[in-house]
N, C-alpha and C positions, 0 to 999 in steps of 0.2 A: 110839941117839941120841934124846934127848927134845927135843921142840920146845916152846918156851915161848910162851904166849899173850901177845899184845901188849895191854896195858891202858893206858888213858890215866891218867896219874898225877893224884892229887888236887892242886888248886891249892896251890902253895907260898905262903908268906906274901907274897913280892913279887908273885906273880900275883894273889892275893886283893886286895892293896892296889891293883893296877892296875884290877881289876874295880870296886872301890869308887870309884876316881877317875873311872871312866867313867860311873857312875850319875848323879852331879850334872851331868855334861855333858849327859846325855840330858834331865834335867829343865830344864837351861838351854836346850837346843835347843827344848823344848816351850814354855818361857816366851818365848823369842825369837819363835817362830812365832805364839804368841798375841798378843804385842805388835805384830808385823808386821801381822797380820790386823786388829787394832784400829786401828792407824795408817792402813791402807789404807781402812778404813771411814770413819774420821774425815776423811781428806783427800777422799774421794769426796763425802761429805756437805757439806764446806766448799766444794768446787768447784761442787756443785749449787746451794747457797745463793748463792754469788757470781754464778753465771750468772743466776739469777732476779733478784737485786738489780740487776745490770747492765741487764737487760731493763726493770725498773721505772724505773730512773733514766733510761734512754734515752727511754722514753715521756714521762717528766716533762720532760726537756730539749726534746723535740719540742713539747710543749704550751706551754712557756715561750717557745720560739722563735716559735711562732704568735702568742702574745700580744704579743711584741715587734714582730713585723711589723705587727700590727694597730695598735699604738700609734704606730709610725713612720709608717704611712699616715695616721692621724688628725692627726699633727703637720704633715704636708705638705698636707693637704686645706685649701682656703681656708675661712675662717670668715666667713660673711656675716651 
């Protein structure tokens, strides 16, 4: 009795086509990952800039409110 060695067959045309279809998906996954990283970096930068702008505007509002209080006091002070 002769035992035959088990060899993996060469990809048949449908298998080769399946492998080719998977290759663009890998590129697509890489592109999606890159876009996601870029998006995260962009959003993080935007949030940081927004926080700084909110701080600046808050300080400006405080200064304007102080000016308003001073003007309101001047208006109520008697003029002699």
